[in-house]
N, C-alpha and C positions, 0 to 999 in steps of 0.2 A: 353668588354667580359671578364667575370670573370670566372676562371677555379675552379673548387672543385675536391679535390681528398679525396678518403676515406682512413682511415689508413690501409686498406689492400693493397691498390693500392701503397701506398708509401712504404710499407714494402717490396712488391714484387719488386718494382723498385730499392730500396736500396739493396737488396740482389742481383738481377741482376748485379748492378754496381759493387758491391763488389767482385761478382764472376769473373766478367770480369777482374778486376784488380789483383786479387789474383791468377787466373789461366788463364793467357794467352794463346791463342793457339800457338804452335809452328809449323813453317814453315817445311813441308817435302821435300822442294824443293833440287834440287841436281844440282851440276855444270855441265857445258857442257863436261867438262873432265870425269865426272863420268858416262855419259851415255855410254852404250856399243855400239860399233859399230858392226852392225849385219852383215855387210859383212866379217867382220874378225872372227866372232863368230860361225856363222852358214851358212856363204856364201849365204845369202838371203838378200833381200831389205825390205821385209815384215816382221814385227815382231808382232804376234797376241797373246800377253800374256793372253788376256781375252777368248781366243778361240771362237771368234765371226765368224770369217772366216773358211770354210772347206778348206781342203787341195785342192780341186778342184777349189776354188778360189784364194787361195794364189798363186798357180803356175802360172796362166796366168798374175797376178798382177806384181809378180817377172820377168816374161819375158817381160812384156810391159815396165817395168821400165829399165831393161837391155837394150832393144833395143833403 
């Protein structure tokens, strides 16, 4: 089986490879020590920074975890 590539495909593939090498993605990871302890910060177990949970939902979750 013979593969044929057009000049356009070769140019885009080369550009993609160059971009991956020239601009590598950096990790946004943090260490375990950098993760805040919510029990010490706001005295709760559940932390909802995305505001997905309502207060009515967070309160019972914190209570279940504490129990």
